[in-house]
C-alpha positions as CSV (number, residue, x, y, z in Angstrom):
1,X,-3.1,-27.5,-73.5
2,X,-3.7,-24.1,-75.1
3,X,-3.6,-20.9,-74.0
4,X,-6.8,-19.2,-73.5
5,X,-7.5,-16.2,-75.9
6,X,-6.9,-12.6,-74.6
7,X,-10.1,-10.9,-75.1
8,X,-9.6,-7.3,-74.0
9,X,-11.9,-4.3,-72.8
10,X,-11.9,-2.7,-76.1
11,X,-13.2,-5.5,-77.9
12,X,-16.0,-5.6,-75.7
13,X,-16.9,-2.4,-74.3
14,X,-19.9,0.0,-75.6
15,X,-18.5,3.0,-77.2
16,X,-21.7,5.2,-76.9
17,X,-22.2,7.1,-73.5
18,X,-23.3,10.0,-72.0
19,X,-21.4,12.5,-70.3
20,X,-22.9,15.3,-68.2
21,X,-21.6,18.3,-66.3
22,X,-21.7,17.6,-62.6
23,X,-23.8,20.6,-61.8
24,X,-26.9,19.7,-63.5
25,X,-30.1,18.2,-61.9
26,X,-30.8,14.7,-62.1
27,X,-33.6,15.3,-64.1
28,X,-32.0,17.4,-66.3
29,X,-29.1,14.7,-67.0
30,X,-31.8,12.0,-67.3
31,X,-33.3,14.2,-70.2
32,X,-30.5,14.4,-72.1
33,X,-29.4,10.6,-71.5
34,X,-30.0,8.8,-75.2
35,X,-27.8,5.6,-74.2
36,X,-29.7,4.1,-71.6
37,X,-28.5,0.5,-72.3
38,X,-25.3,1.9,-70.4
39,X,-27.0,2.3,-67.4
40,X,-24.9,4.9,-66.1
41,X,-23.9,8.6,-67.0
42,X,-20.2,9.6,-66.9
43,X,-19.6,13.1,-65.0
44,X,-17.1,15.2,-67.0
45,X,-13.9,16.7,-65.6
46,X,-14.1,20.5,-64.5
47,X,-10.7,20.9,-66.1
48,X,-7.5,19.0,-67.2
49,X,-6.6,18.2,-63.4
50,X,-9.8,16.9,-62.6
51,X,-11.4,13.2,-62.7
52,X,-13.9,11.8,-64.5
53,X,-17.0,10.9,-62.1
54,X,-19.9,8.2,-62.8
55,X,-23.4,8.0,-61.6
56,X,-25.0,4.5,-62.1
57,X,-28.9,4.2,-62.6
58,X,-28.9,2.2,-59.1
59,X,-27.3,5.4,-57.6
60,X,-30.5,7.5,-58.6
61,X,-32.7,5.0,-57.6
62,X,-31.4,4.7,-54.1
63,X,-30.2,8.2,-53.3
64,X,-32.9,10.1,-55.2
65,X,-36.2,8.0,-55.6
66,X,-36.1,5.5,-52.6
67,X,-35.7,8.5,-50.3
68,X,-38.2,10.5,-52.1
69,X,-35.7,13.5,-52.9
70,X,-36.8,15.6,-56.1
71,X,-34.8,15.2,-59.1
72,X,-35.0,18.7,-59.9
73,X,-33.3,19.6,-56.5
74,X,-30.8,17.2,-56.7
75,X,-27.6,17.7,-58.6
76,X,-25.2,15.1,-60.2
77,X,-22.3,15.9,-58.1
78,X,-24.3,15.4,-54.8
79,X,-24.7,11.6,-56.0
80,X,-21.7,10.7,-58.2
81,X,-19.0,8.4,-57.4
82,X,-15.7,10.5,-57.9
83,X,-12.7,9.9,-58.8
84,X,-14.5,7.0,-60.9
85,X,-12.4,3.6,-61.0
86,X,-11.4,3.3,-64.8
87,X,-9.9,0.8,-66.5
88,X,-8.1,0.8,-70.1
89,X,-8.6,-0.3,-73.1
90,X,-5.9,-2.8,-73.4
91,X,-6.7,-4.9,-70.2
92,X,-7.7,-8.1,-70.4
93,X,-11.4,-8.8,-69.1
94,X,-10.3,-11.2,-67.2
95,X,-8.0,-8.6,-64.9
96,X,-11.3,-6.1,-65.4
97,X,-13.4,-8.8,-64.1
98,X,-11.1,-9.2,-60.9
99,X,-10.9,-5.5,-60.5
100,X,-14.9,-5.3,-60.3
101,X,-15.1,-8.2,-57.8
102,X,-12.8,-6.6,-55.7
103,X,-14.3,-3.2,-55.7
104,X,-17.7,-4.3,-56.0
105,X,-18.1,-2.4,-59.2
106,X,-21.0,-3.2,-61.9
107,X,-19.5,-1.1,-64.7
108,X,-16.6,1.6,-65.1
109,X,-15.4,4.1,-67.8
110,X,-12.6,3.0,-70.4
111,X,-10.2,5.8,-70.6
112,X,-7.3,5.8,-72.8
113,X,-5.1,9.0,-72.9
114,X,-7.1,11.1,-70.4
115,X,-10.4,10.6,-72.3
116,X,-13.2,8.4,-72.1
117,X,-13.8,6.0,-74.9
118,X,-16.2,3.5,-73.8
119,X,-18.0,1.9,-70.7
120,X,-17.6,-1.7,-69.7
121,X,-19.6,-3.9,-67.5
122,X,-19.9,-7.5,-66.0
123,X,-22.5,-7.8,-68.9
124,X,-20.4,-6.8,-71.7
125,X,-17.5,-8.9,-70.6
126,X,-19.8,-12.2,-70.4
127,X,-22.2,-11.9,-73.0
128,X,-19.9,-10.5,-75.6
129,X,-16.4,-11.7,-74.2
130,X,-16.9,-14.9,-72.6
131,X,-19.6,-16.3,-74.5
132,X,-18.5,-15.3,-78.1
133,X,-14.9,-15.6,-77.8
134,X,-13.8,-18.1,-75.5
């Protein structure tokens, strides 16, 4: 029996994503969002010792839209998850999938040497990884 191919996160991640400041409003963040297909916003670090945050579109739907809060009056920092769970670009997508399952994640920033280099989601792992490579 042959050993399954190793497909790494870097092989299937999205490399275009949006980074916003935590103090901006939800409306401001959405108005500058260029990569809607990632379905999330990365919240930038305040300084070198800080951690990245993440806001997925579902957070905005649950915490702003569903409870009738004004997107002009809600700051990104109020609804973000921080620190964001991150993955390394050299991680096998099988391990990334296990991590997502255990932590109930839908997507995560890919961080290399302290900088976000991409976004990975279940969709990327299945459609670009499992479907194309395995």
